[in-house]
C-alpha positions as YAML, in Angstrom:
chain: A
units: angstrom
residues:
- id: 1
  name: MET
  ca: [20.05, 15.80, 1.04]
- id: 2
  name: SER
  ca: [17.05, 17.35, 2.75]
- id: 3
  name: LEU
  ca: [13.95, 15.16, 2.96]
- id: 4
  name: THR
  ca: [11.21, 17.77, 2.99]
- id: 5
  name: PHE
  ca: [8.16, 18.28, 0.84]
- id: 6
  name: ASP
  ca: [7.06, 21.47, -0.84]
- id: 7
  name: PRO
  ca: [3.25, 21.52, -0.41]
- id: 8
  name: GLN
  ca: [2.97, 22.71, -4.00]
- id: 9
  name: TRP
  ca: [5.13, 19.92, -5.44]
- id: 10
  name: LEU
  ca: [2.42, 18.36, -7.61]
- id: 11
  name: SER
  ca: [1.59, 21.71, -9.23]
- id: 12
  name: ARG
  ca: [5.04, 21.63, -10.86]
- id: 13
  name: TYR
  ca: [3.92, 18.62, -12.91]
- id: 14
  name: PRO
  ca: [1.36, 19.78, -15.48]
- id: 15
  name: ALA
  ca: [-1.17, 17.61, -17.29]
- id: 16
  name: GLN
  ca: [0.42, 15.21, -19.73]
- id: 17
  name: ASP
  ca: [-0.38, 15.37, -23.45]
- id: 18
  name: SER
  ca: [1.72, 12.45, -24.72]
- id: 19
  name: VAL
  ca: [3.74, 9.49, -23.52]
- id: 20
  name: GLY
  ca: [6.94, 11.54, -23.87]
- id: 21
  name: ASP
  ca: [5.36, 14.36, -21.87]
- id: 22
  name: ALA
  ca: [4.11, 11.85, -19.32]
- id: 23
  name: VAL
  ca: [7.60, 10.60, -18.54]
- id: 24
  name: SER
  ca: [9.30, 14.00, -18.57]
- id: 25
  name: SER
  ca: [6.67, 15.61, -16.34]
- id: 26
  name: CYS
  ca: [5.88, 12.65, -14.05]
- id: 27
  name: VAL
  ca: [6.56, 13.35, -10.38]
- id: 28
  name: PHE
  ca: [7.09, 9.64, -9.65]
- id: 29
  name: CYS
  ca: [9.63, 9.38, -12.48]
- id: 30
  name: GLY
  ca: [11.28, 12.44, -10.91]
- id: 31
  name: ILE
  ca: [11.42, 10.69, -7.54]
- id: 32
  name: ALA
  ca: [12.78, 7.50, -9.16]
- id: 33
  name: SER
  ca: [15.52, 9.47, -10.96]
- id: 34
  name: GLY
  ca: [16.44, 11.42, -7.83]
- id: 35
  name: ASP
  ca: [15.37, 14.76, -9.32]
- id: 36
  name: VAL
  ca: [12.48, 15.13, -6.85]
- id: 37
  name: GLU
  ca: [13.11, 14.74, -3.14]
- id: 38
  name: SER
  ca: [11.09, 12.21, -1.22]
- id: 39
  name: HIS
  ca: [11.23, 10.03, 1.87]
- id: 40
  name: VAL
  ca: [12.42, 6.88, 0.08]
- id: 41
  name: ILE
  ca: [12.21, 3.85, 2.35]
- id: 42
  name: ALA
  ca: [13.25, 1.01, 0.03]
- id: 43
  name: GLU
  ca: [14.39, 0.31, -3.50]
- id: 44
  name: THR
  ca: [14.79, -2.77, -5.66]
- id: 45
  name: ALA
  ca: [16.11, -3.05, -9.20]
- id: 46
  name: ASP
  ca: [12.56, -2.49, -10.49]
- id: 47
  name: THR
  ca: [10.62, -0.68, -7.75]
- id: 48
  name: LEU
  ca: [10.80, 2.28, -5.43]
- id: 49
  name: CYS
  ca: [8.97, 2.77, -2.12]
- id: 50
  name: PHE
  ca: [8.45, 6.15, -0.49]
- id: 51
  name: LEU
  ca: [6.20, 7.78, 2.08]
- id: 52
  name: ASP
  ca: [3.03, 9.42, 0.76]
- id: 53
  name: HIS
  ca: [3.29, 13.21, 1.01]
- id: 54
  name: LEU
  ca: [-0.30, 13.38, 2.35]
- id: 55
  name: PRO
  ca: [-0.56, 10.17, 4.38]
- id: 56
  name: ALA
  ca: [-3.93, 8.66, 5.22]
- id: 57
  name: THR
  ca: [-2.37, 6.96, 8.26]
- id: 58
  name: TYR
  ca: [0.97, 6.72, 10.02]
- id: 59
  name: GLY
  ca: [3.36, 4.91, 7.65]
- id: 60
  name: HIS
  ca: [1.34, 5.27, 4.40]
- id: 61
  name: VAL
  ca: [3.72, 4.13, 1.61]
- id: 62
  name: LEU
  ca: [3.61, 4.27, -2.19]
- id: 63
  name: VAL
  ca: [5.18, 1.48, -4.25]
- id: 64
  name: VAL
  ca: [5.96, 2.36, -7.88]
- id: 65
  name: PRO
  ca: [7.75, 0.69, -10.76]
- id: 66
  name: LYS
  ca: [10.86, 2.66, -11.73]
- id: 67
  name: GLN
  ca: [9.82, 2.45, -15.37]
- id: 68
  name: HIS
  ca: [6.88, 4.66, -16.33]
- id: 69
  name: PHE
  ca: [3.55, 2.92, -16.92]
- id: 70
  name: GLN
  ca: [0.40, 5.01, -16.83]
- id: 71
  name: ASP
  ca: [-1.90, 2.68, -14.90]
- id: 72
  name: LEU
  ca: [-3.10, -0.88, -14.28]
- id: 73
  name: LEU
  ca: [-4.21, -1.23, -17.90]
- id: 74
  name: ASP
  ca: [-0.78, -0.18, -19.18]
- id: 75
  name: ILE
  ca: [1.65, -2.05, -16.92]
- id: 76
  name: PRO
  ca: [2.91, -5.43, -18.22]
- id: 77
  name: GLU
  ca: [2.60, -8.51, -16.02]
- id: 78
  name: GLU
  ca: [6.25, -8.77, -14.92]
- id: 79
  name: PRO
  ca: [6.67, -5.23, -13.53]
- id: 80
  name: PHE
  ca: [3.19, -5.53, -11.99]
- id: 81
  name: GLN
  ca: [4.31, -8.66, -10.14]
- id: 82
  name: HIS
  ca: [7.44, -6.85, -8.92]
- id: 83
  name: VAL
  ca: [5.32, -3.99, -7.53]
- id: 84
  name: MET
  ca: [2.93, -6.38, -5.79]
- id: 85
  name: ALA
  ca: [5.75, -8.47, -4.28]
- id: 86
  name: THR
  ca: [7.37, -5.28, -2.99]
- id: 87
  name: ALA
  ca: [4.01, -4.07, -1.61]
- id: 88
  name: LYS
  ca: [3.71, -7.33, 0.34]
- id: 89
  name: GLN
  ca: [7.17, -6.81, 1.84]
- id: 90
  name: VAL
  ca: [6.24, -3.25, 2.81]
- id: 91
  name: ALA
  ca: [3.00, -4.51, 4.39]
- id: 92
  name: ASN
  ca: [4.97, -6.96, 6.53]
- id: 93
  name: ALA
  ca: [7.38, -4.19, 7.55]
- id: 94
  name: LEU
  ca: [4.47, -1.91, 8.50]
- id: 95
  name: ARG
  ca: [2.97, -4.64, 10.66]
- id: 96
  name: ASP
  ca: [6.30, -5.44, 12.31]
- id: 97
  name: SER
  ca: [7.74, -1.94, 12.75]
- id: 98
  name: CYS
  ca: [4.70, 0.33, 13.04]
- id: 99
  name: GLY
  ca: [2.20, -1.98, 14.73]
- id: 100
  name: ALA
  ca: [-0.34, -1.94, 11.91]
- id: 101
  name: SER
  ca: [-3.21, -4.29, 12.69]
- id: 102
  name: GLY
  ca: [-4.38, -4.34, 9.06]
- id: 103
  name: ILE
  ca: [-3.33, -3.18, 5.59]
- id: 104
  name: ASN
  ca: [-5.24, -1.72, 2.65]
- id: 105
  name: LEU
  ca: [-3.71, -1.91, -0.83]
- id: 106
  name: VAL
  ca: [-5.23, 0.89, -2.88]
- id: 107
  name: HIS
  ca: [-4.87, 1.61, -6.58]
- id: 108
  name: ALA
  ca: [-6.78, 3.94, -8.89]
- id: 109
  name: THR
  ca: [-6.82, 3.69, -12.69]
- id: 110
  name: GLY
  ca: [-8.22, 6.73, -14.49]
- id: 111
  name: GLU
  ca: [-9.63, 10.07, -13.48]
- id: 112
  name: ALA
  ca: [-13.03, 8.58, -12.61]
- id: 113
  name: ALA
  ca: [-11.24, 6.45, -10.01]
- id: 114
  name: HIS
  ca: [-9.45, 9.57, -8.69]
- id: 115
  name: GLN
  ca: [-6.03, 8.74, -10.12]
- id: 116
  name: THR
  ca: [-4.04, 11.95, -9.72]
- id: 117
  name: VAL
  ca: [-0.54, 10.85, -10.70]
- id: 118
  name: PHE
  ca: [-0.56, 8.96, -13.98]
- id: 119
  name: HIS
  ca: [2.27, 6.59, -13.15]
- id: 120
  name: PHE
  ca: [1.16, 3.16, -11.92]
- id: 121
  name: HIS
  ca: [1.41, 2.97, -8.14]
- id: 122
  name: VAL
  ca: [-0.01, 1.10, -5.19]
- id: 123
  name: HIS
  ca: [-0.77, 2.71, -1.86]
- id: 124
  name: VAL
  ca: [0.13, 0.49, 1.09]
- id: 125
  name: VAL
  ca: [-2.00, 1.98, 3.84]
- id: 126
  name: PRO
  ca: [-1.43, 0.61, 7.33]
- id: 127
  name: ARG
  ca: [-4.60, 0.35, 9.38]
- id: 128
  name: TYR
  ca: [-4.86, 0.76, 13.12]
- id: 129
  name: ASP
  ca: [-7.71, -0.11, 15.44]
- id: 130
  name: GLY
  ca: [-10.00, 2.91, 15.63]
- id: 131
  name: ASP
  ca: [-8.38, 4.88, 12.77]
- id: 132
  name: SER
  ca: [-11.89, 5.64, 11.41]
- id: 133
  name: ILE
  ca: [-10.95, 5.49, 7.71]
- id: 134
  name: VAL
  ca: [-13.93, 4.44, 5.59]
- id: 135
  name: VAL
  ca: [-12.75, 2.57, 2.50]
- id: 136
  name: PHE
  ca: [-16.10, 1.90, 0.81]
- id: 137
  name: PRO
  ca: [-18.47, 4.61, 2.05]
- id: 138
  name: ARG
  ca: [-21.44, 3.55, -0.09]
- id: 139
  name: LEU
  ca: [-22.54, 0.42, -1.83]
- id: 140
  name: ALA
  ca: [-23.43, -0.18, -5.45]
- id: 141
  name: ASP
  ca: [-26.89, -1.55, -6.19]
- id: 142
  name: PRO
  ca: [-26.67, -5.29, -5.46]
- id: 143
  name: ALA
  ca: [-29.53, -5.92, -7.91]
- id: 144
  name: HIS
  ca: [-26.99, -5.65, -10.73]
- id: 145
  name: LYS
  ca: [-24.76, -8.51, -9.55]
- id: 146
  name: HIS
  ca: [-26.14, -11.12, -11.98]
- id: 147
  name: GLU
  ca: [-25.84, -8.79, -14.99]
- id: 148
  name: VAL
  ca: [-22.33, -7.67, -14.05]
- id: 149
  name: ALA
  ca: [-21.22, -11.27, -13.45]
- id: 150
  name: GLN
  ca: [-22.48, -12.24, -16.93]
- id: 151
  name: ARG
  ca: [-20.73, -9.32, -18.63]
- id: 152
  name: LEU
  ca: [-17.44, -10.07, -16.88]
- id: 153
  name: ARG
  ca: [-17.59, -13.81, -17.64]
- id: 154
  name: THR
  ca: [-18.13, -12.95, -21.30]
- id: 155
  name: ALA
  ca: [-15.28, -10.40, -21.35]
- id: 156
  name: LEU
  ca: [-12.95, -12.87, -19.62]
- id: 157
  name: ASN
  ca: [-14.05, -15.76, -21.85]
- id: 158
  name: ALA
  ca: [-14.82, -17.62, -18.64]
- id: 159
  name: PRO
  ca: [-17.06, -20.68, -18.71]
- id: 160
  name: GLN
  ca: [-20.53, -20.27, -17.30]
- id: 161
  name: PRO
  ca: [-20.54, -21.76, -13.81]
- id: 162
  name: SER
  ca: [-23.23, -24.10, -12.64]
- id: 163
  name: LYS
  ca: [-25.83, -22.24, -10.62]
- id: 164
  name: THR
  ca: [-24.52, -21.14, -7.27]
- id: 165
  name: LYS
  ca: [-26.41, -20.32, -4.14]
- id: 166
  name: ALA
  ca: [-25.56, -16.64, -4.66]
- id: 167
  name: GLU
  ca: [-27.17, -16.73, -8.10]
- id: 168
  name: GLY
  ca: [-30.38, -18.31, -6.98]
- id: 169
  name: SER
  ca: [-30.06, -22.09, -6.73]
- id: 170
  name: GLN
  ca: [-30.70, -24.01, -3.57]
- id: 171
  name: PRO
  ca: [-27.81, -25.71, -1.75]
...
């Protein structure tokens, strides 16, 4: 089997209109089923790891569940844990075999986050001294931290913490 990539491979997978369409037209489901060629590096009963076709750095790997889940909001806890455990193993392998001095785990949920393949996946991006990748090129307004913290505590049904130094109390 040839392990080459057609630069137009994603264009063969049109936008998805339904869950059934999503699975039948999903490039990652195609890779998992063996219908789409890829540089697969590892496989478990639940996950598949393959090289990114447009790598950010040397050794950039994608870890996907074999079962189709659209994104972080769709994937159940158990398959999510399998993906994350596999990503950790890949990170260790990248450090040991490729000399990565750091690792970024990257995930995008939704178009606004630049998700382009709507099958849950995690990018395991090895980092090397001087690679010049900027992960967070600009900062959000820090003046909103208190408001955001309150909204998230409410949404998570989390208890209100006692005042912390970061929220204005003295040590």
